[in-house]
N, C-alpha and C positions, 0 to 999 in steps of 0.2 A: 211787358210794357212796350218794349221796342218793336215787337211783332205787330202791335196794334197801331202804332204811330207811323211807322214807315210806309205802309200802303196808303194811308191818308195823305201823307206828304207827296207820294208819287202821283196820286190822282190830282192834287192841287197843282203840282208842277206840270202835269200833262195839260190841264186846262189853261194854265198860264202860257205855255208854249203854243198851244192852239190859238189863243188870243193874239199872240204876237204874229203868227203867220197870217191870220185873217185880217188883222189891223194893218199889217204891212202891205197886203194885197190890195186893199181898198184905196190906197193913196199912192202918190207918185213921189219919188225922191230917193236920194241915197240913204238917208237915215231910215226910211221905211224898208228899204231893201235890206239894210243891216238888221232891222228888227225881224224880218222874215228869216234871214239866215240864222240868227240866234235861236229863234223858235224852232226852225228845222233841225238845228244841231241838238237842241234839247230833246226833241222827239226821237232823234236817232240814238241819243244816249239812253233814253228810257227803253228803246227797243233792244239795244245792246245789253242792257242790264237784265232784261227779261230773258233773252236768249242765252245768256252766259251760263245759266244752270243746266242747259240741255246739251252742252258741248262735251 
């Protein structure tokens, strides 16, 4: 059960982080920059999680 739910959650988290990056890029302000940084850090966490098994 866990093997089926975890990839779906990762895909949803990926699209949420991607949304934050795109939304923050389209507007100007400190809060939007923070949204971009949170989205970027989420994408980096997903990349780290993927590459962790190959080390």
